[in-house]
KEBA-173357 format. One record per atom (N, C-alpha, C, O): residue in one letter; x, y, z. Coordinates in pm, whole numbers, plus 50000, padded with zeros to 5 digits. Example, Ala and Ser with C-alpha at 12.3 -4.5 7.8 and 13.67 -1.06 7.14 Angstrom:
BEGIN
a513194943150780a512304955050780a513204967050780a514244966850846s512854977550708s513674989450714s512905000350787s513415011450804
END
This chain:
BEGIN
m500804984650017m500255001649999m500935016149978m501905020550040r500525019749918r501845032849898r500425043150009r499205044150010a501665049150090a501255062750181a500585073750062a500865075149943g499915078450123g499365093050093g500135104450124g500825103650225t500165116850047t501055130850093t500675138150184t501385146650238e498995134650224e498295142050311e498895138250422e499605128550446l498335151450519l498845147050738l497985135850757l498475125250794i497015136650742i496015127350739i495925111650660i496125110150539q495625101350746q495115093850631q493545083850743q493385081150862v492825081950630v491425074950663v491925059350613v492575057550510f491575050250691f491245034550641f489975033850679f489515037250788r489135026950543r487355024850590r487385010350558r488395003450548g486365007250546g485934988050584g485614982750673g485984986050786p484604970450641p483774962750752p484574960850883p485754957350889r483834963550976r484864957751151r485054941551093r484294933751034q486224940951134q487094926351189q487444926951044q486974916451000c488084934150929c488114931050801c490184932150788c490834929350688g490724936750921g492164934550929g492874950650927g494084952950918k491584962350940k492314977650907k493294977251055k494434981151031t493034972951214t493654978051270t495114971251274t496064977651319s495284955851218s496534951451199s497084962451098s497544972451152l497094962150988l497704963150900l498094981150914l499214985650889v497054988750955v497975003151004v499284999851077v500465002351054l498744994651155l499684987551304l501044983151280l502024984251353n500924977451154n502264970551058n502664980850970n503854979150946l502164991750906l502674999550828l503705010650891l504415017650818d503725011551017d504815025051062d504385020651225d503295023151277q505765011851303q505185013951405q505575024551531q505515024451654g505985033451426g505605052451529g504485055251573g504355065051645f503405047351539f502015055751561f501095048651682f500475038251655k501045053351787k500175050251942k498665048751906k497845057351876e498555036551916e497085031051891e496135037252032e496255036152154l495395042551963l493895051952057l493025041852014l492835042651892s492285030852079s490595028252080s489655032852092s489505033552214l488775037152044l487455046352083l486535036052096l485355039452109d486895021052095d486555011552176d485885012852285d484715010652315d487225018852367d487555018552518d486805031652539d487385042152514p484985031752602p484495037152656p485125051052743p484455061352742n486265050652808n486825066952855n487415074852783n487415087152787l488125064852688l488935077452607l487855081852479l487985089952388r487035075052506r485445082052369r484985087952498r483965094652483k485345087352597k484555098652669k485305116452578k485035125052494l486405111752682l487005121552683l487055126352567l486815138452569a487355120552422a487285126352290a486525134852252a486725145352190q485285128452305q483875135152252q483595147452370q482925157352339d484165145852505d483895155052577d485225171252532d484985181852473d485795168952559d486765172252581d488275176452491d489375179652538p487715174452303p489135164952201p490005175052201p490585173552094e490555186152263e491405194352286e492515188652387e493745189952385l491895183752452l492585181152576l493155165152532l494275160152547f491805159352468f492395146352441f493635145052360f494575137352375l493375156352250l494695156552131l495945162952228l496965156852194k496205170752310k497205175752371k497995169352473k498985172752536q497235158652470q498065145752553q499275134552453q500205127752499f498895135852329f499755135752246f500175144452114f500285142451993e500315153752194e500475159852075e501565160752009e501435163851890d503095158252067d504305151052016d504505139251940d505595136451889q503135129951927q503275116851878q502235113851787q501115118351811k502425106951685k502145102751612k500935093251598k501255082251551i499115095351639i498525089351688i497375082751552i497055087751444f496955068551623f496375058651546f495025062051567f495095065651685i494105063051541i492505064351625i491785053151558i491455052451440d491615045951638d490425035351568d489165035251574d489405047251558e487525033651584e486915036651531e486325048051591e485685047551696a486565059551518a487165076551544a485595080151553a485045087551635q485035073151450q483735077351423q482625077551562q481445080851547y483295072851720y482345073051806y482605086151880y482165087451994a483265095451824a483785104051914a483955118951742a484995119951677p482805126651717p482095132751603p482835149651686p483505156151605n482765153751780n483515161651835n484945163151812n485355174751821l485755154751786l487325148651786l487485153951658l488665153351623f486595159651559f486835158551398f487565173951385f488655176751336p486435184151456p486945195051401p488355201851464p488805212651425s488845195051551s489725198151653s491345193751558s492355200851560i491135177151462i492015173251425i492005185151301i493085186051243k491065193151260k491025198051193k492275210151176k493085212151085r491965218351331r492405227651339r494085225351336r495025230951280k493955214651423k495985207151451k496705206251286k497655212851245i495975196751217i496815196351081i496485208450997i497175208850896d495675217751008d496125233750938d497045240151023d498065243250960i497075243451148i498165251551229i499755244351176i500775251251177l499755234551146l501075224751102l501275227751009l502425231550987k500135227750881k500495227850760k500725245150732k501435248650637r500065255550821r500375270050812r501795268250847r502375274550759n502585263850916n503745267050983n504845253150936n505915250550992n504235245350820n505095237350723n506015234350810n507155239050804k505505223950924k506125214451027k506005200351024k506475192851109k505345196950921k505275185150904k504645182950737k503745188350672s505775170350707s505685167050561s505015148750530s504885142450425e504715144950681e504445131450636e502695126950753e502375132750857p502145118750704p501065114750788p501625114250930p502595107750968i500625124451021i500745123251177i499465117451279i499445114451399v498305117351158v497135111651241v496565100551131v496335103351014r496415090551177r495575077351111r493795075851146r493385073751261l493335076551085l492035072451135l491335059051083l491335052750976s490935058051170s489905039751098s488415042051169s488155050651253g487525032351115g485905033051165g485085025351087g484705028050973s484745012951173s484045003051076s482505006551039s481774998350984n482105019251072n480575025151034n480895030650941n481575040350975q480765029850809q481595040350699q480505052550682q480815063150628i479055049750739i477845062150732i478655071950809i478745083250761l479195069650909l479265076351038l480505085951086l480555096251154l481885074050989l482865079850936l483135090750820l483755101350814d482435083550736d482325099650591d481725112250641d481965123950611k480825106550730k479935118750754k480845130750808k481025142650782q481405119050914q482255131251003q483445141050914q483715153050907v484005126850845v485415131950743v484975141750623v485785150350586k483695140650560k483465152050446k482895162650492k483025171950413e481985166950642e481895179850744e483125184750750e483325196750732s484155175650778s485425187450884s486835183150853s487745187950920l487095173750749l488155167450680l488685168850507l489685167650436a487505171450503a487115170950323a488695176250252a489385181250340g489125176150169g490705176750102g491665176250226g492425185750237r491715167850304r492735174650413r493155160050437r493725157950544a492925147750338a492805134950408a492905126450277a492175127450179s493915118350294s494355105450192s493325093350228s493215089450344f492485087150109f491785075250175f492215058150111f492415056149991f492285048950201f492295035750219f491315024850229f491275017850330d490235022250092d489675010750148d489884996750135d490244990150038m489564993250258m490014978650295m488774966950305m487744966950371n489234958750226n487994944450251n488184930350337n488884929850438t487644921750297t487924908650395t489344905250264t489684910850160l489804894250337l490684883050215l490424884350081l489204883550080s490684885349999s490754877849895s490954866249879s491424860749979v490764858649777v491394841849715v493054847649729v494044844349795k492894853149677k495204851649628k495484850849754k496214841549785e494894862149886e495934865450001e495514856650092e496204858150193i494604846750109i494104830850174i495184829650099i496204834650147l495314822349951l496314811649986l498084814149953l498944805349959t498264825849925t499754837249994t499964831350116t501104828150149f498824828850204f499114823950351f499464810950349f500634807050358k498074800550332k498104784150307k497224781250168k496784789550089n497164772150165n496344766350044n495364755950095n495374743850120f494494766550099f493014756250157f492254755750011f492354762849912p491554745950039p490574742349958p489754752449913p489224757950009i489374757949791i488574768149752i487544770749780i487194782349803q486164752749792q484974753549862q485604758850023q484584761950085e486174759950066e486114761550246e486384776850224e485624784350285i487464782950137i487164799950145i485384802550122i484454806450192l485524798950009l483984799749985l482674798250123l481584803450150f483274791350163f482234791650313f482874798750412f482184801450510k484104802650410k484064811350549k484344825750536k484514833150633g484384830450382g485074843050348g486204843450365g487064834850381g486194861050362g487564863050375g488064871150493g488824880850483w487564866150611w487684870450757w488804865450818w488874854150865p489904875850819p491834873850836p491504862050970p492154851650968e490164865051117e490754860251211e490674847351174e491554839851216i489654842251093i489204828051096i490274816751044i490314805351090y491004820850958y492354817750857y493464820150998y493744808951040a494084830051075a494874828551171a494464825851293a495124828751393n493374820351296n493114810951413n492384802451365n491234805451333e492864790251349e492034780051273e490654772551422e489484769051406k491404772751536k490534765851626k489014774051613k487924768351623l489174786451592l487774795251584l486894785051485l487414776951408n485454787151502n484254780051445n483584789951353n482734798451382p484354786151190p483234798051160p481904799051192p481554810751187k481164792751219k479954795251214k479634801451270k478954810451220k479864801351425k479964808651538k480164823751531k479424833151562y482124822651451y482534834151471y481154844551352y480734855551384l480814838451246l479674844551122l478654850551212l478394862551204d477934841151314d476794841251385d476884856451499d476024864951526d478354854851545d478504866951655d478244881151507d477354889451489y479164878751451y479504890151341y478094897451292y477764909251300i477454886951242i475414887051166i474964896851302i474454907851280s475164892451437s474364896751565s474734910651612s473934919951627s476334911151638s476874923951644s476454935351550s475524943151571y477324935451436y477564942651332y476154949751247y475624960751233i475974934851202i474444934551090i473554940351170i473214952151154e473104933151257e471844934551356e471864946451461e470794948851517k473024954651493k472844959651555k473644978951550k473194989851586d475124973851478d475784985551402d475134989851354d474875001751373i474494982351266i474264985851072i472524992851092i472025000551010v471794987451228v470634991851214v470275005451336v469185011051350l471455008051408l471425021251496l471935026851409l470965031451348a473035030651346a474125043351271a472555044651147a472155055951117a472285039851126a470975037250979a470175048051039a470035059150988g469705044451144g468435047851243g467035035951214g465855036651249i467535029051161i466225014451090i465545011351216i466185007651314q463975012851216q463335013651339q463084997251300q463504990751396k462704990451221k462154978351147k462994972251167k463424969451055s463924965251278s464954954951268s464464940951262s465094930751233t463604941951285t463094926351265t462844923951110t463114913751046e462234936551065e462324933350880e463084930650799e463154924450694f464194941550922f465464940150813f466244931550822f467044931450728l466384923550898l467244908650967l466494898650791l467124893450699k465074899650812k464454891650716k464724897050597k464784890050495f464954911450596f465704919050447f467064905950374f467124898150279i467724908850457i468904908850449i469854894650396i470864892150330q468514885750491q468584871350462q468274866850341q469104859550287l466914870350264l466594875950159l467464876850027l467594870449922l468114890950102l468954895650007l470484883149974l471014879449869a470694880650086a471594871550069a471034855849967a471714852149871g470344851849989g469864844249839g469494849349695g468904843749602r470224865649713r469364866449522r470784873549505r470834884249446s472424865249579s473494872249550s473674866249421s473684854249396a473824876949332a474554869149179a473394869149085a473384863448976k472394876349140k471054875949084k470544893849012k471154903549058i469684895748929i469154907048880i468184910649029i467534902849098l468384926149045l467894927149175l466634934649108l466494942349013d465584927249227d464244939149192d463644944549332d462934936749395y463814953049367y463144964449489y461834956649487y461624948649578s460994958349395s459754956649455s459284942649500s458544939449593e460044933649386e459944921749431e460604914649617e460204904349671l461674924649672l462354919449786l461884925449860l462324922949972a460734936949858a460244944749917a458734933549978a458344929350087k458464932949888k456844925149861k457404908249954k456494902250013d458374904149957d458824890050003d458644899650187d457774896050267c459384908250209c459854913950340c458544920050407c458484916950526g457764925750376g456174932650395g456954948350410g456934956050506i457414949250315i457844962650325i457674968050157i457554960350061d457684983750151d457574992850040d458724997949975d459585003650041a458874996049811a459774994849789a461335007949798a462505007649761k460345018749874k460945028249913k462415029050018k463515034350023t461455018850100t462195013350202t462795001750167t463644997950248s462654996250090s463594983849982s465364992149914s466534988449913k464655003549872k465875012249788k466855012749875k468015009649846a466425017150003a467085027150090a467785017550207a468465021850300w467515005250185w468164995250299w469524985950223w470404979450280i469224988950027i470204985150031i471324994649994i472514992049976h470735005549988h471585018449958h472705016650117h473935016450108i472165015750212i472855016150338i473805007750355i474875012150399l473614990250318l474594976650294l475654979750214l476774975350240e475414987850106e476684994850027e477384999050046e478504994850014r477045015750143r477975019150177r478425017550311r479095025850373m477975004950359m478464998350466m479234987850471m479564980850567g479634987050293g480934973350256g480354963750298g481084955650355i478304959050286i478494941350310i478034943350146i478974938950081i477074947750063i477234944249915i477484953149819i477934964249843a477224948949708a477874957549570a477034952149474a476774940749435l476504968749430l475914966049270l476284966449167l476964976549149v476174958349054v476894956948943v476224964148809v475354956348770t476264972848743t475564979548700t475574967948525t476514960748491p474104970148440p474824964848340p475644972248210p475624984548213y476034968648147y476624980048040y475864984447947y475424977047860f475604997447953f474925002147828f475585009647715f476575015847753s475305011047581s476035014847509s474985018347394s474365008647351n474785027147353n473745035947238n473595026347105n472605025547033l474915018847090l474495008446979l473564998647017l473114993646913s473024993147124s471944983747181s471194989447191s471395001547205k469564982847191k468944989847308k468234981847319k467024984147322r468844967047330r468504954847361r469334949547544r469314940647630l469724957447523l470514959247703l469904957647807l469564968347858i469594947947866i468664949548004i469234963048116i470454964548111k468664970548192k469214979348243k469154978848419k469504986748507a468724969448419a467944962848586a469884962248622a470684959848532p470314964848769p472034956948863p471484945148894p470324941048893k472624939848927k472784924448961k473464928249060k474354936849059m472924919449187m473774923549338m474394916749399m473984906449345y475294912049494y476444904949503y477334912349642y478024922349661f476854901149719f477674898749853f479094902149858f479834892949821i479604911849890i480804912249900i482144900749951i483274897849911d481184896350069d482034881750097d481124869150129d480184867650206t481774860650038t480634848350050t480264840050178t479354831950191g481414845250287g481064841250428g479864840050474g479094830450490l479784858650506l478424865650545l477194854950448l476274848150494a477634856850294a476184848750202a476294840350291a476154842850411c476584828550242c476404819350308c475734813750408c474764806250403r476574819650537r475704817550696r474044824450688r473094818850744l473884838650599l472694841350607l472304834650547l471284841350560q471874822750448q470834817050396q471474804550469q471454793950407g472024805050592g471784789950655g472654775050660g472354764650720w473514777250595w474404771750554w475594767650687w476094775750765t475804754050683t476494752450840t477824745050811t478374741750916s478584740950685s479094734550621s479494740150483s478604745650418s480894739450425s481414739350291s480684726850228s479964727450129e480964715550299e480014703550199e479124705950155e479124706250032t477724709150237t476604710550245t476094712150096t475394705250022i477034729350081i476784734149965i477154729849801i476794734649693l477934720149833l477784712649690l476994707149605l477014707849482t476154700549688t475144696649634t473904705549591t473114700449512s473594721949650s472844730949679s472804734649560s473834732349497p471634741649483p471344752349325p471764766249378p471454776649321q472604765449507q473064778249521q474534777749533q475154786449596q475264765049458q476574766649443q476784773749360q477454783349399g476424774149216g476664779749155g476554797149157g477484804649130p475184801249196p475384818249242p476614819249350p477544826549317l476674813949450l477554817549525l478974811949440l479674821849461f479374807649403f481094807649340f480704824949280f481244834549336e479954826649193e479554836749075e480074849349154e480784858449112t479304846549338t479984857949422t480944857249408t481464866349344l481814846249457l483484846149476l483894852049378l484864859449393v483324850549252v484454857349143v483744871149173v483854878149073f483434873949218f482774891049150f483594897449290f484094908649291s483614888949397s484454894749509s486044895549488s486644906149504e486824880549444e487674888749348e488124894749320e489164898849371i487504899549208i487704915149094i487344928949172i487844940149163f486274923649255f486194936049347f487294940349380f487974949249330k487534930649507k489354934649624k490274931949504k490824942949512t490814926849409t491714930449318t491734945749289t492534953149345n490844949949203n490564963249212n491184976849295n491854986549262i490554971649430i490354980449523i491904981049552i492504991649535n492584969049597n493864966049685n494494972749572n494884984149595h494664968049454h495824977449347h494774989949325h494124990649221k494674997149400k493965017649383k493925015149235k494455024949182n493345002149100n493035005648978n491445013848957n490555015749041t491495017148829t489725021148850t488775011948734t488045016948648w488954999948753w488584990748642w486754995248689w486225000348788k486314990448567k484804994648581k484144983348566k484414977448461i483184977048651i483004957148625i480784961848614i479894967748674f481094952848483f479124954048413f479094942048449f480054935848494h477834937448431h477014925848349h476254933148225h475864943948182w476334917148193w475564921948037w474574908748053w474524898048112r473794917647954r472774907648001r471514911247871r470814919347932t471184910447797t470534914547660t468474911447680t468194900947737k467884915747657k466224911547626k465894898547601k464884891847622d467814894447513d466934879947434d467714868947515d467824857547471k468364873947664k468644859747729k470394857947669k470904846747660e471014868647639e472324870747549e472914869747694e472324876647777e474344859947754e474024866847878e475514859847930e475674847647941v476764872247965v478054867748046v477724874948177v476964884548175d478274870548287d478824874248391d478894885548397d478014893148439f480104888748350f481034897448380f481854905548255f482704899448190l481424923848218l482394927048158l483224937848197l482734949148208l484864934948228l485794942548303l485734953448205l484814951048128e486294963448179e486164972748152e488054980648210e488174988248307f488804977548152f490544985048243f490214993948186f489494999648268n490215004548029n489915012948009n488975012047872n488695000647838p488535021347801p488125022547769p488015020747576p487215024047488k489665011947588k489505010647469k490644988947471k491204983447376n490414982647666n490364971547657n489294969247793n489194974647903f488534957647720f487794950647804f488394937247808f489504935147760v487534925947876v487444911947881v486234906147977v485924911948081f485604894447932f484294893547989f484894877948015f485634870447952i484194877248136i484734865848239i483194861648284i482234868048326e483454847148253e482104839148302e482874833248424e484094833448438a481924827948513a482004822648659a481404806348607a480354803748548k482404798148648k481554784048656k482284776248743k483514775048735v481394769248851v482524759248935v483474752948851v484644756548858s483064742448758s483094733948665s483834736748564s483224746148514p485034734048479p485504739148335p484244732048281p483644721348294t484144744648207t483244740848088t483314748247927t483844759147906n482734740747835n482554745647679n482714764547665n481704768847721l483264772447630l483194783647622l482244789247506l482294784547392v481184802147552v480124801947446v481214812647311v482324816847344d480754814947198d481814818547095d480614829747096d479434828847063l481424841147150l480814855047147l480794863347046l480584875347065k481044857146903k480994860346753k479514856546717k478854860646621k479194848946804k477854843546757k476164848346809k475014845346776q477004859746935q475644870147009q475464885846949q476134895646981s474504885546865s474444894946807s474604908046886s475294917246844e473964908446997e474154921447070e475414921947090e475644934047096i476804913747110i477804916947147i478974919347001i480164922547010k478424917446912k478474917546783k478764930046742k479854935046715k476984937146739k476814951446747k477024961046809k476684971546755v477704961846955v478344972647010v479924967647015v480594975447083f480724956446959f482044958346970f482504956846857f483704959346846g481844952846749g482284953346585g483144940446592g483044931346674s484144941746471s485514931046488s486324938046606s487494940146576r485994941446718r487524937946812r486224935246957r486274944147041i485414926546978i485184916747060i486354910747156i487324903847123p485904916247309p486764916247381p487014896847377p486244889047321q488144893347444q488294880547469q487544876647638q487494883247742l487064863547604l486254856047706l487264844547753l487784834947697i487344852347941i488344841548039i487174837548100i486404845648153l486964824648097l486384814448185l486894809548375l487594799548385c486684813448446c487224810748560c486374801748660c485304803148721h487124793848651h486554783248757h486844778448887h487654785948940q486384765048990q486904768149082q488024755049093q488444754149208e488574745249004e489194738748982e490644738848872e490684745648769g491474732048908g492884732748879g493924743448942g493684754148999e494994738048918e496614745948999e496734755148840e497094766148882h496644756348711h497274763648612h496154765748522h495144759248497i496854782148460i495734785148359i496094775448224i497194770948190l495124774248178l495094766148026l494304774947949l493104776147971g494944781747854g494624792947760g493774796947811g494134799147926n492164801047792n491164809347855n490894805847971n490154813648030n491404792148057n490544783748119n491144794348279n492294798148303v490224796048340v491484803648483v491124800448601v490324807548661p491674788348660p491424787348805p491034800948917p491614811548895i490304800549005i490224815449067i491034816749160i490514823849246r492194813049192r493564809349293r494374821849162r495184830249201h493994820749025h494674831048915h494254836648904h495044844048845l492784845348913l492194854148861l492814867348898l492614876648821a493344868748978a493734881349006a495004884748875a495054891148770s496074874648974s497234875348851s496464876748696s496964886248635k495884872948653k495414873848481k494784886548466k494714891248352l494314892648561l493114903648497l494414917448538l494424929448510l495304909348610l496374922148603l497384922748563l498304930648582s497224910648481s498374910148348s497524913148215s498364919048147l496714912648162l495424917348093l495434931448112l495654936848004a495264940648213a495194954448221a496304959348158a496234971148121k497444952648133k498564961348083k498594958647989k499794958547962e497784954647861e497954948347742e497034960947688e496744961847569
END
């Protein structure tokens, strides 16, 4: 990770994705101050100037900073004074928070233009396999939570249950001011069953007993909190046959699996959900690779009204595209030249299609095991 040039660095990402461990390992010279500590939180909120004065000559890392909104204007004043006096040229304050709604609000109001931002997520398949060669099906079930892999004595089911109970059912509900907590839990469980599918707000709302407006609002909250992502369809003036509805994916498959009710990786193997869950894992790998390398790739899905479909269309730049199809097992690739809308939009410059699958150790032509997907995409982006 490249350090920013601002005096403030903000690390964003869901709770327990590894923000604190990463920040502390980037530079041992930062003093950690966690506002999970109620005494520190009270001081930071009630007397932020005194809080900062205690650490005046130190570089500080304030974890869960969103819990003390009164602290942000004081940090702003401190940084502005240092800049005016040209006393510092490297980061001296690092902030992190798992509640992105609250953290973003405070940063935008007080620290706009004064901070560098780093977005984090749970571990990618490539990162996990760098640590140890776990079976892909096990990664699918566990997701990318670092603690599960660092401590193999942890029960993944219990870990994810606790996470859902503490973070999703409580933190998100409180932060977003959601009144219908029972309906919200049902909503997110039903949403998990729709990962890798076209999103129908009205249908989802009807199944939960809420209105479509509430459904859209809750989707937006879960997006901002880094739980789900929407993939928009590719649009082109050259075709009127492309559908306009987005697809929805959980960013971490462990959460999706647990919310669907799975208790082990083995039971998923014979389920109709195996295909959508593996597609979700492929999306997650693309999404995390893009963020981890600070790229600006655009991820689309491709589907026409005539049901011609490819899971992903990745735009590295306006002249460099690749289609990606996700399948649990290797299969024959479709001939994109026979799909009329693809021919209409791309003409003779039809992007290559790669098949990402679960099996295998090596790339064979356009057949790419998911363990090598990140490396393959980074290589294609340079072409």
